[in-house]
C-alpha positions in Angstrom: -1.7 13.2 -12.9 -5.1 12.7 -11.3 -6.1 9.1 -10.4 -3.5 7.3 -12.4 -5.1 3.9 -11.9 -8.7 2.8 -11.7 -7.9 0.8 -8.5 -9.7 2.0 -5.4 -8.5 0.6 -2.1 -11.8 1.7 -0.4 -13.9 -0.1 -3.0 -11.7 -3.2 -2.7 -12.0 -3.2 1.1 -15.8 -2.8 0.8 -16.0 -5.7 -1.7 -14.2 -7.9 0.9 -16.4 -6.8 3.8 -13.5 -5.1 5.4 -14.1 -1.9 7.4 -11.7 1.0 7.3 -11.5 3.1 10.5 -9.4 6.2 11.2 -7.8 5.9 14.6 -4.3 5.8 15.9 -2.7 2.4 15.2 -0.4 1.0 17.9 3.4 1.6 17.9 3.3 4.6 15.7 2.3 2.6 12.5 0.5 4.3 9.7 -2.0 1.5 9.5 -2.8 -1.9 10.8 -4.8 -5.0 9.6 -6.9 -6.5 12.5 -7.8 -9.9 11.2 -10.1 -10.6 14.2 -12.4 -7.7 13.5 -11.7 -7.5 9.7 -10.8 -3.9 10.1 -8.0 -1.7 8.7 -7.1 1.0 11.1 -5.5 4.1 9.5 -3.7 6.9 11.2 -5.5 10.3 11.2 -4.2 13.0 8.8 -2.6 10.8 6.1 -2.0 12.4 2.7 -4.3 11.0 -0.1 -1.4 9.0 -1.6 -0.3 7.6 1.8 -3.8 6.5 2.7 -4.2 4.7 -0.7 -1.0 2.9 -0.2 -1.4 1.9 3.4 -4.9 0.6 2.8 -3.7 -1.4 -0.3 -0.8 -2.7 1.7 -3.1 -3.8 4.6 -5.6 -5.3 2.1 -2.7 -7.4 0.8 -2.2 -8.8 4.3 -5.9 -9.5 4.5 -6.1 -11.3 1.2 -3.0 -13.4 2.0 -4.4 -14.4 5.4 -1.5 -12.8 7.3 -1.8 -12.6 11.1 0.3 -10.7 13.6 3.3 -12.7 14.9 5.8 -10.3 16.4 8.2 -13.1 17.3 9.1 -14.1 13.8 11.0 -11.1 12.6 12.4 -12.6 9.4 9.0 -14.0 8.3 7.4 -10.6 9.3 9.8 -8.7 7.0 9.0 -11.1 4.2 5.3 -10.6 4.7 5.8 -6.8 4.6 7.8 -6.9 1.4 5.2 -9.2 -0.2 2.3 -6.9 0.9 4.2 -3.9 -0.6 4.7 -5.9 -3.9 1.0 -6.9 -4.0 -0.2 -3.3 -3.2 2.2 -2.0 -5.9 0.6 -4.3 -8.5 -2.8 -3.1 -7.6 -2.0 0.6 -7.5 0.3 0.9 -10.5 0.3 -0.1 -14.2 3.2 -0.4 -16.5 2.3 2.4 -18.9 1.6 5.1 -16.4 4.6 4.0 -14.3 7.0 4.2 -17.3 5.6 7.6 -18.2 6.2 9.0 -14.6 9.7 7.5 -14.5 10.5 9.1 -17.8 9.1 12.4 -16.7 11.3 12.3 -13.5 14.2 10.0 -14.3 16.4 11.2 -11.4 13.7 11.8 -8.8 11.9 8.8 -7.5 9.9 10.9 -5.0 8.5 13.1 -7.8 7.6 10.1 -9.9 5.8 8.5 -6.9 3.9 11.7 -6.3 2.9 11.8 -10.0 1.5 8.3 -9.6 -0.2 9.1 -6.3 1.8 6.4 -4.4 4.5 6.5 -1.8 8.2 6.0 -2.6 8.0 2.7 -0.8 5.3 1.4 -3.1 7.1 2.6 -6.2 10.3 1.0 -5.0 8.4 -2.3 -4.5 7.1 -2.0 -8.1 10.6 -1.5 -9.4 12.0 -4.5 -7.4 9.3 -6.7 -8.8 10.2 -5.7 -12.4 13.8 -6.9 -12.0 
């Protein structure tokens, strides 16, 4: 399924005045929101669906006003889950998600690939639907 949703993380970032730069984020992360420079740093060599998801995830941090606070582990985990849920809402829609899940009822990875998202984003979508 090509481009299952009209949402474009790149266009969204541009509309918010946020730059996207390909460079190695610290600590082996796939991406990082730098609130001071209003930049999202993405790791080189990401698959299309990985890149879409990590940019949407980092945009969720940006729109929520999240900052990096490594000392508050529980709050950080909550921020990560919230960012996943927001990104899932932007990247997925109910009709196409239901269609992909029906097509691959026993294979979450295949359904996620069909939707051009990562397993993690599809899992966040499913958690939000409960």
